N, C-alpha and C positions, 0 to 999 in steps of 0.2 A: 761870162766873164770870170776869170780865175783870180782868186785872192790867195795869198800865201801868208801864213802866220809867222811873224818874226820870232816868236817865242819857241814854238815847237816844230816849225817847218811844214806843218800840215798845209796842203794846197787843195783847193776845191772851188766849185762854182759859188758865186756870190750868194745865191739863194740859201746855201748851207750855213752861211755866216749871218747870224741873227743881228739885225740893226740894234744899236744901243743908243738910248737917248731920243731926242726929238728928230725923227726921220725927216721932217719937213724943214729943218734948219737950212737957211740959205747960204751957209758958209761953204768954203771950198773943200773942207775935209769932213768926213763922216766916220763914225766908229762902228765896227761890227765885231761880234764875239766869236772867237774861234770855237767850232763845234767839238774840237778834240781836247783842248786844254783850258778853254774858258777865258783866255787872255783877250783883251780888247785889241783890235787891229785897226790902225789908221788907214783909211781909204781916201784916195783923191777923187772927189765927186766929178770933176771935169773928165778925168780919165774913164770913170765909169760911164759917163754920158757918151763919150766918144766910142767906147766899146759897144754900147747899146745901139748907137746909130749905125755902126758897121754891121752889127747883127741884123738890124732892121733892113739894111740894104741886101744882105745875103738872103734873108727870108723873102723879100720881094722878088728877087731873081728866081728863087725856087718856086714861088707862087706862079710867076709868069710861065715857067717851064711846065709846071703841072697843068696849068690851064691849056697850054699848047698840046699836051698829051691827052687832054680830056679827063684828067683825074680831078674832078671838081670837088669831091669830098675831102681829099687831102689838102687841096688848095684852100678850101674853106677853113680847115683846121689851122693852117698857117696864117691865114688872114685874121683869124680870131686872136692868135698870138701877137700878130702885128698890131691889132687894136689895143691890146694891153700895153704894148711898148709905146704906142702912140699916146696913151694917157700918161705914162711916166715921163716921156720926153716932151710932151706938150708942144708938138710941132704941127702946125696947121697943114703943111704939105703932106705929111704922113697920114694925118686924119682924113684928108680928102682922098688920098690913094686908097685907104682902107674902105671908106664909104663907097667909092666908085667901083672898086674891085668886087666888093660884096654884091653890088647890084649887077655887075657884069657876069659874075659866076651864076647868080640866080637866073639871069636871062639865058645864058648858054645851057644851063642844066634843063630849063623848060624847053628850049628848042631841041635838045637832044632826046627828050622823052617822046 
């Protein structure tokens, strides 16, 4: 997810912008510090969640394609990333997909050996 600083115009991935204050706050807005100028940037938490959900969908499509190609190692790496997203998003459906896909990859990998 891209964030743009209103002060200096720097644009970069959310991971580059350090969270400010209580990250677990339940409010709709969160603050992140611009890595270039240090100014606090207001971020819409719901927009960030929606972008993370879209990224999770894209990753799951890539995982399925990689499994179809037999690239189990790369699929496993992406499932690990999906697992981290699942913890952030706290969605049972995604957690179930991650758990079942890990199991399926392990079974397919053993069968291919």
